[in-house]
N, C-alpha and C positions, 0 to 999 in steps of 0.2 A: 170621376177627376177627365177632364179630355185629354187628347193623345200629344197635345204638344205640353201640356204641362209634365205628361208620364216621361218625351223626350227634354223637359226640361232638367229630371228628375234624372235621368240615365245620365243628361253633359255632366251635371254633378258628381254622378256617383264613378263618370271615367274619369274625371280630373282629379278627384278624390284617392284613386285607385294610381292612376301616372306617378302622384306628389308620394305615395306611400313607396313604390316603385325607384322615382329616379328624384328623389326632395330638391338635387341640387339642380338638375333641368328642368322642372316645375318651378322651381322658387325665380330662374332665369324668363322665361317664358311669360308670367304672370307679373314680372318687373317690366317684360317688354309690351307684354298686352296693355296696364295701365299707364302707363309712360306715352301710348299712339293715340290713347281713346282721354289722356285729363283735355282738359281745354286748351286751346292755343290760336294756331289764324282760324279754326274752324272749331262749330263749337262743338261737345260732347253730343250734343241731339243730334247733329248733322252725322257724325261719325260713326253713327248708330245705326242713321238714316241708311247712310251709305252701305254699314251692315247686310241691311237687309235687300238692300237694292243687288251686294256683291253674293248673298248667299243664297236669292234664286234664281241669279245666272249662273252659277256653282251647282246650283241643282241639290243643294247641303240640305239633307232633309232633319238633321240636330239642330244647323247652323238658324233656321228659319225661325223656331220659335225662341231661339238665344237671342236673336238682334230685335225681333219682332218686341220681344220684353224689355230690353234695355232700350228699348227706342223708346215705349213706352215711358218707364222708366227715367228716364230722363227729357218726359214731356213732348215728344213725340205726339203730335193728332194718328188719328185712322186716315185722316187724307189723307197726309204727309206722306205714310207709309205705305200705301194705295198706288201712290202718283208714285213713290221708287222702285217701288215693284210696277208701273208699267214701263219705269227705263228700263230697270233690268231686259223685261219683256224687248222694249223693242230693240235693244244690243243682243239680246239672247235667243232671239224668234221664237216661232212656239212653244219648243219646250220653257221656256224660260215664262212662258205666258200662262201654259199649264202649271205652274209651279206658285202661280197666283196661289189657288186652291190651300197650298200649306200656311198661307199669308193669311187669308180667311180665318182658316181653321185655328190656329194662334193666336190671331186679334180675333175670335170669337170666345176663346179659350183660357183667355189670360187679362179680358176686360169684364 
């Protein structure tokens, strides 16, 4: 199993543990997340692509595989994901560009 798949499993396990610890808070968070990610003025695919860019710009090692996976599931191409990564690099500078490695790893592990 690739590192990105391991990270996704860790994310899911953490969310489950938080749900067991505080079900009301996690139900509220899940409701908020579902509401934000549903189709609207922006498609779910576009929202997930934005998620990739923000994950890169924030350098969140768990968020990158989560949003790459979500973007792929919602129909994003590798090219769209890489372009979003470049936009994050444009605004985030060298550290964000270096995080492109994690995006490439996630694309390899998850496709």
